[in-house]
Wavefront OBJ file of the C-alpha trace (Angstrom):
o trace
v 169.546 71.776 104.985
v 167.045 73.427 107.619
v 168.735 76.479 107.272
v 168.868 76.363 103.261
v 164.848 75.458 103.789
v 164.334 78.711 105.880
v 166.798 81.127 103.701
v 164.444 80.027 100.761
v 161.376 80.253 102.140
v 162.689 83.945 103.371
v 163.464 84.394 99.510
v 159.923 83.764 98.944
v 158.364 85.454 101.373
v 160.255 88.715 100.228
v 159.669 88.106 96.543
v 156.274 87.507 97.285
v 155.643 90.537 99.489
v 157.425 92.631 96.277
v 154.854 91.302 94.168
v 152.196 92.200 95.923
v 153.308 95.560 96.458
v 154.449 96.455 92.851
v 150.486 95.203 92.454
v 149.304 97.738 95.027
v 151.117 100.216 92.988
v 150.028 99.140 89.954
v 146.421 99.234 90.812
v 146.735 102.207 92.304
v 148.150 103.885 89.520
v 145.957 102.711 87.057
v 142.499 104.101 90.267
v 144.451 107.634 90.208
v 146.016 107.834 86.785
v 143.765 110.822 85.523
v 145.753 112.663 87.806
v 148.798 112.347 85.883
v 148.180 115.212 83.710
v 148.262 119.165 85.526
v 145.419 120.668 84.410
v 143.144 117.863 86.249
v 145.321 117.602 88.950
v 144.335 121.375 89.659
v 140.678 120.933 88.736
v 140.645 117.630 91.029
v 142.320 120.230 94.061
v 139.570 123.220 93.631
v 136.984 121.105 93.275
v 138.164 118.982 96.278
v 137.233 122.197 98.040
v 134.730 124.091 96.680
v 132.497 120.938 96.764
v 132.548 120.442 100.046
v 130.884 124.240 100.332
v 128.673 123.235 98.165
v 127.566 120.129 100.110
v 127.544 122.432 102.893
v 125.132 124.598 101.852
v 122.757 122.367 100.159
v 122.030 120.602 103.761
v 121.873 123.788 105.542
v 119.632 125.521 102.825
v 117.739 122.382 103.198
v 117.560 122.372 107.298
v 116.843 126.440 106.900
v 113.550 126.113 104.772
v 112.206 123.456 106.924
v 113.441 125.429 110.537
v 111.721 128.299 109.146
v 108.449 126.933 107.597
v 108.140 123.095 108.758
v 106.323 122.401 105.517
v 107.138 119.218 103.435
v 106.076 120.879 100.278
v 107.764 123.930 100.410
v 111.248 121.921 101.062
v 110.356 120.475 97.545
v 109.370 123.527 95.984
v 112.814 125.084 96.677
v 114.360 122.343 95.197
v 111.884 122.408 92.232
v 113.141 126.078 91.719
v 116.725 125.656 92.387
v 116.901 122.481 89.297
v 114.166 123.875 87.206
v 116.365 126.114 85.582
v 118.270 122.981 84.565
v 115.301 121.711 82.537
v 114.725 124.772 80.521
v 118.338 126.434 80.211
v 120.829 123.362 79.700
v 120.555 123.018 75.943
v 121.410 127.041 75.917
v 124.187 125.916 78.258
v 125.553 123.119 75.878
v 125.448 125.265 73.100
v 127.860 127.720 74.428
v 129.772 124.655 76.007
v 130.263 123.887 72.304
v 130.798 127.417 70.966
v 132.831 128.992 73.565
v 135.723 128.147 75.496
v 134.939 125.800 78.034
v 137.961 126.780 80.530
v 136.182 130.781 80.688
v 132.633 129.371 80.592
v 133.134 127.086 83.878
v 135.562 130.363 85.587
v 132.137 132.484 84.849
v 129.321 130.164 85.984
v 131.839 129.270 89.469
v 132.391 133.158 90.181
v 128.073 133.047 89.467
v 127.657 130.738 92.331
v 130.194 132.458 94.430
v 128.534 135.304 94.356
v 125.409 133.874 95.140
v 126.498 131.984 98.133
v 127.601 135.160 99.473
v 124.418 136.963 99.340
v 122.401 134.213 101.213
v 125.163 134.248 103.850
v 124.647 138.064 104.207
v 120.626 137.537 104.755
v 121.022 134.695 106.780
v 123.875 135.950 108.898
v 121.551 139.522 109.570
v 118.677 137.666 110.359
v 116.564 139.244 107.825
v 116.166 136.099 105.208
v 113.166 135.196 103.951
v 111.574 132.288 102.548
v 111.217 134.011 99.201
v 114.874 135.344 99.557
v 115.502 131.436 99.477
v 113.611 130.916 96.610
v 115.143 133.422 94.321
v 118.416 132.721 95.031
v 117.905 129.111 94.369
v 116.638 129.834 90.954
v 119.348 132.242 89.936
v 122.018 129.225 90.745
v 119.922 126.952 88.782
v 120.357 129.279 86.576
v 124.072 129.287 87.164
v 124.012 125.279 86.727
v 122.831 125.056 83.690
v 125.886 127.131 82.078
v 127.762 125.318 84.368
v 127.268 121.408 84.245
v 127.155 120.733 80.548
v 130.809 122.814 80.360
v 131.871 121.247 83.485
v 131.661 117.995 81.948
v 132.330 118.433 78.600
v 135.788 120.331 79.957
v 136.794 116.812 81.486
v 138.102 116.050 77.757
v 140.240 119.213 77.379
v 142.079 118.614 80.295
v 142.681 114.611 79.990
v 142.347 113.310 76.726
v 140.020 110.348 75.676
v 142.286 107.910 76.885
v 141.789 109.013 80.106
v 138.352 110.207 80.411
v 136.876 107.174 81.799
v 138.448 107.851 85.120
v 138.710 111.648 85.134
v 134.929 111.192 84.855
v 135.421 108.963 87.791
v 137.526 110.552 89.680
v 135.510 113.724 89.612
v 132.200 111.530 91.138
v 134.781 110.424 93.822
v 135.630 114.071 94.290
v 131.936 114.988 94.480
v 131.046 111.946 97.203
v 134.002 112.042 99.326
v 133.021 116.366 99.841
v 129.201 114.695 100.166
v 130.898 112.973 103.096
v 132.764 116.010 104.924
v 130.187 118.383 103.724
v 126.953 117.377 105.648
v 128.715 116.216 108.682
v 130.168 119.492 109.129
v 127.008 121.703 107.810
v 125.625 119.394 110.579
v 127.879 120.074 113.083
v 127.668 124.252 112.184
v 123.640 124.761 111.645
v 123.231 123.411 115.724
v 126.322 125.218 116.890
v 126.322 128.333 115.305
v 123.404 128.195 112.640
v 123.247 128.010 108.843
v 124.845 131.397 107.998
v 128.323 130.298 108.174
v 127.954 127.039 106.231
v 126.744 129.549 103.328
v 129.737 131.750 104.002
v 132.242 128.894 104.235
v 130.943 128.086 100.808
v 131.481 131.132 98.956
v 134.897 131.057 100.424
v 135.337 127.656 98.941
v 134.675 128.843 95.396
v 138.171 131.035 95.418
v 140.186 127.763 95.402
v 138.410 126.339 92.075
v 138.498 129.590 90.395
v 142.155 129.735 91.468
v 142.828 126.309 89.819
v 140.949 126.921 86.547
v 142.881 130.256 85.796
v 145.943 128.041 86.243
v 145.513 125.600 83.559
v 147.052 125.595 79.876
v 144.406 124.265 77.939
v 144.988 123.378 74.052
v 142.504 125.430 71.618
v 139.944 123.273 69.923
v 138.642 123.008 66.380
v 134.473 124.763 67.308
v 132.110 123.631 65.343
v 130.820 126.494 62.196
v 128.389 128.992 63.810
v 125.308 128.655 62.995
v 122.231 129.338 64.940
v 121.330 128.227 68.646
v 118.284 127.010 67.385
v 119.722 124.965 64.468
v 122.558 123.937 67.308
v 119.587 122.899 69.866
v 118.045 120.987 67.616
v 120.864 119.067 65.770
v 121.915 117.864 69.911
v 118.473 116.658 70.309
v 118.472 115.014 67.164
v 121.770 112.966 67.518
v 120.259 111.818 70.404
v 116.725 110.384 69.249
v 118.457 108.794 66.374
v 121.422 107.103 68.050
v 119.014 104.033 70.882
v 121.888 103.332 72.812
v 122.055 106.950 73.784
v 118.131 107.200 74.193
v 117.827 104.818 76.144
v 120.316 105.786 79.040
v 119.109 109.442 78.835
v 115.021 107.544 79.321
v 116.639 105.544 82.516
v 118.198 108.366 84.240
v 115.485 110.773 83.460
v 113.079 108.208 85.619
v 114.934 107.683 88.487
v 115.646 111.467 88.887
v 111.654 112.128 88.860
v 110.635 109.298 91.034
v 113.807 108.624 93.010
v 115.881 111.420 93.460
v 113.009 112.961 96.140
v 114.081 111.085 98.752
v 116.749 113.111 99.283
v 114.660 116.406 99.069
v 112.342 114.641 101.724
v 115.610 114.342 104.351
v 114.816 116.622 106.503
v 111.310 115.152 106.738
v 112.826 111.727 107.587
v 115.713 112.738 109.674
v 113.700 114.953 112.120
v 109.495 113.509 112.112
v 110.153 110.066 111.480
v 114.333 109.267 112.879
v 114.304 111.907 115.686
v 118.348 113.109 114.153
v 117.298 116.587 114.089
v 120.158 118.730 112.294
v 123.052 116.312 113.317
v 120.811 113.630 112.230
v 120.523 115.321 108.833
v 124.164 115.516 108.613
v 125.223 111.487 109.325
v 122.126 110.712 106.860
v 123.186 112.152 103.754
v 126.450 111.827 104.952
v 126.001 107.771 104.682
v 124.881 108.637 101.464
v 128.194 110.008 100.410
v 129.953 106.939 102.023
v 127.944 104.941 98.959
v 128.445 107.424 96.658
v 132.319 107.695 97.280
v 132.539 103.569 96.726
v 130.856 103.574 93.646
v 132.834 106.237 92.259
v 135.764 104.314 93.209
v 134.910 101.168 92.137
v 134.604 102.791 88.824
v 137.728 104.495 88.591
v 139.868 101.176 88.659
v 137.971 100.461 86.002
v 139.987 100.409 82.740
v 137.744 100.042 79.835
v 134.033 100.114 78.629
v 133.076 95.993 78.898
v 129.999 95.171 80.758
v 129.268 99.060 81.847
v 125.787 99.062 80.491
v 124.780 96.471 82.696
v 126.085 98.243 85.211
v 124.278 100.840 84.232
v 120.791 98.432 84.697
v 122.028 96.579 87.604
v 122.780 99.893 89.898
v 119.669 101.263 89.211
v 117.400 98.267 90.156
v 119.799 98.670 93.238
v 118.791 101.706 93.824
v 115.156 101.052 93.558
v 115.192 98.275 96.113
v 117.518 100.338 98.824
v 115.439 103.124 98.673
v 112.278 101.040 99.262
v 114.323 99.738 102.072
v 115.305 103.034 103.129
v 111.336 103.898 103.474
v 110.375 101.361 105.409
v 112.939 101.723 108.210
v 111.894 103.442 111.898
v 115.295 102.590 113.299
v 117.986 105.785 112.802
v 120.900 103.764 112.178
v 119.176 100.957 110.232
v 118.256 104.088 108.491
v 122.110 105.408 108.352
v 122.772 102.016 107.098
v 120.853 101.674 104.058
v 121.433 104.951 102.677
v 125.349 103.605 101.630
v 123.918 100.895 98.990
v 121.595 104.162 98.208
v 124.379 106.101 97.499
v 126.243 103.307 95.771
v 123.711 102.344 93.159
v 123.110 106.043 92.636
v 126.421 106.692 91.806
v 127.219 103.745 89.826
v 124.283 104.344 87.824
v 125.062 108.325 87.093
v 128.573 107.953 86.722
v 128.296 104.963 84.949
v 126.101 106.594 82.380
v 127.839 109.918 81.728
v 130.836 107.743 80.895
v 129.185 105.516 77.946
v 127.414 108.852 76.783
v 130.662 110.414 76.302
v 132.272 107.187 75.032
v 129.704 107.507 72.155
v 129.137 111.114 71.100
v 131.461 112.964 68.992
v 133.536 115.898 70.399
v 131.435 118.564 68.296
v 128.279 117.299 70.210
v 129.589 116.875 73.379
v 128.847 120.122 75.196
v 124.706 119.758 73.472
v 124.870 115.879 74.848
v 126.031 116.179 78.281
v 123.431 119.600 78.210
v 120.632 116.463 77.742
v 122.598 114.208 80.370
v 121.968 117.294 82.402
v 118.098 117.598 81.898
v 117.681 114.158 82.454
v 120.016 113.776 85.658
v 119.000 117.445 87.342
v 116.751 119.108 85.114
v 114.076 116.150 85.832
v 114.894 116.090 89.544
v 112.917 119.226 90.273
v 109.541 117.938 88.936
v 110.555 114.823 91.160
v 110.841 117.403 94.263
v 108.208 119.287 93.863
v 105.517 116.326 93.178
v 107.169 114.556 95.728
v 106.999 117.547 98.278
v 102.865 117.852 97.509
v 102.589 113.979 97.763
v 104.268 113.252 100.709
v 102.115 116.231 102.387
v 99.449 113.718 101.612
v 99.995 110.713 102.208
v 103.401 110.679 103.953
v 106.986 110.799 103.311
v 107.896 107.155 103.629
v 105.201 106.125 101.219
v 105.887 108.399 98.707
v 109.813 107.298 98.554
v 108.828 103.357 98.392
v 106.376 104.467 95.429
v 109.594 105.690 93.874
v 111.487 102.937 94.781
v 109.240 100.037 93.084
v 108.836 102.510 89.160
v 113.004 102.442 89.374
v 113.141 99.041 89.876
v 110.544 98.459 86.796
v 112.568 100.921 84.829
v 115.690 99.320 85.145
v 114.229 96.024 84.170
v 112.814 97.649 81.267
v 116.183 98.332 80.278
v 117.855 95.654 81.378
v 115.533 93.657 78.700
v 116.447 96.426 75.866
v 120.017 95.824 76.148
v 120.563 92.735 73.082
v 119.317 95.212 70.806
v 121.024 98.563 71.929
v 124.271 96.730 72.445
v 125.892 96.484 68.401
v 124.579 100.042 67.804
v 126.544 101.012 71.096
v 129.766 99.300 69.926
v 129.547 101.385 66.537
v 129.343 104.788 68.397
v 131.809 104.108 70.691
v 134.359 102.578 67.742
v 133.649 105.300 65.555
v 134.520 107.926 68.341
v 137.493 106.250 69.314
v 138.703 105.906 65.695
v 137.982 109.724 65.535
v 140.174 110.695 68.222
v 142.955 108.645 67.057
v 142.811 105.598 68.704
v 143.634 102.124 66.644
v 140.573 100.055 66.274
v 142.414 96.759 67.430
v 142.761 98.489 71.332
v 139.896 99.622 71.332
v 138.118 96.477 70.175
v 139.852 94.489 73.779
v 138.117 97.954 75.799
v 134.464 97.524 74.209
v 131.274 97.287 75.872
v 129.625 94.237 76.494
l 1 2 3 4 5 6 7 8 9 10 11 12 13 14 15 16 17 18 19 20 21 22 23 24 25 26 27 28 29 30 31 32 33 34 35 36 37 38 39 40 41 42 43 44 45 46 47 48 49 50 51 52 53 54 55 56 57 58 59 60 61 62 63 64 65 66 67 68 69 70 71 72 73 74 75 76 77 78 79 80 81 82 83 84 85 86 87 88 89 90 91 92 93 94 95 96 97 98 99 100 101 102 103 104 105 106 107 108 109 110 111 112 113 114 115 116 117 118 119 120 121 122 123 124 125 126 127 128 129 130 131 132 133 134 135 136 137 138 139 140 141 142 143 144 145 146 147 148 149 150 151 152 153 154 155 156 157 158 159 160 161 162 163 164 165 166 167 168 169 170 171 172 173 174 175 176 177 178 179 180 181 182 183 184 185 186 187 188 189 190 191 192 193 194 195 196 197 198 199 200 201 202 203 204 205 206 207 208 209 210 211 212 213 214 215 216 217 218 219 220 221 222 223 224 225 226 227 228 229 230 231 232 233 234 235 236 237 238 239 240 241 242 243 244 245 246 247 248 249 250 251 252 253 254 255 256 257 258 259 260 261 262 263 264 265 266 267 268 269 270 271 272 273 274 275 276 277 278 279 280 281 282 283 284 285 286 287 288 289 290 291 292 293 294 295 296 297 298 299 300 301 302 303 304 305 306 307 308 309 310 311 312 313 314 315 316 317 318 319 320 321 322 323 324 325 326 327 328 329 330 331 332 333 334 335 336 337 338 339 340 341 342 343 344 345 346 347 348 349 350 351 352 353 354 355 356 357 358 359 360 361 362 363 364 365 366 367 368 369 370 371 372 373 374 375 376 377 378 379 380 381 382 383 384 385 386 387 388 389 390 391 392 393 394 395 396 397 398 399 400 401 402 403 404 405 406 407 408 409 410 411 412 413 414 415 416 417 418 419 420 421 422 423 424 425 426 427 428 429 430 431 432 433 434 435 436 437 438 439 440 441 442 443 444 445 446 447 448 449 450 451 452
């Protein structure tokens, strides 16, 4: 009898372990479902390598400017120069993404970014680099990004289809932030040991992987909008976003956070050197901690299978970002500050990726590039104004006070967005359902995935 009971327990334990493993495997497949598409596999692998190089360059460039000038204002000014072209030219980039082959557009932009990285590397390694060189190259990279970001974001749906688009956006964000952990860590070591120039060279080499991956893709030709003037196409995109209250609300919240909250990253060299006394290695650690939080947020979003509750995620994440950067600005201990940057990265990535997902679910494909251009304008295009004014304000009242002011305003913007949610939720459902039906998804299936 005892043996029978033991055998039964063993059988139950085995069954439980099998069920547990099966459940774990199912969750893993759900989280990584966009990777079943060959095109996205190529994109994911190439971008993971390339983005690691991009983050290496971001950290090395910030440190180079700070080493050459020691000025918070010039740090903010370089940030302004690198991102203002996105604000000015993203609408044109959106038109190009909607009217031309997105695969070819992204290959062209990645090639341009690679050339600029090699030029900056050559100037730095030959010890001829000057601040004005960095300004010019940063501005040219901003021009490239104005065309790259709308095309790359709109290109995701061609790689995976509508059914896996949300997961592809989340995995793309996880890849971005995985590189955000690795890149700054490598840059911190390289800058401290052999200088910034090799970080720029490594970034240039890393673009080769993504260009090869893009060239190997097989993309089905899509229907493109009828030829019209560029001006008419720009106006059409703006009018669509203006009339759709949910899209307008999401974009405005994102713009406010980028304007007042994101300067924390531009001022990070000041915190690393003057406030927390960590130097170049410390800067790499701080930015890496932000990346850890952002990676966790992207993985959380990747495991989500529907749009339900996504609007509330946006509101909570925006408020969490404001609170987190305010607490970070008050800290004077290195490791406490590093720990506080994990929720900063988590909340900001959850807000931006959720906004991206919700916008793409509500927009028709023929307007996707132009709406993603508006997303780029709000996310990256507003950041240069924040970087410039944040740098100037930090020169007068200090970096900690500047960041705390931005955190408080971010919390206020999140509360206003939350108060508007009941009014815009019905229209958001209608937009999502309209795009799902246009894409051939059964209405009864869509209602189970609707935002709430």
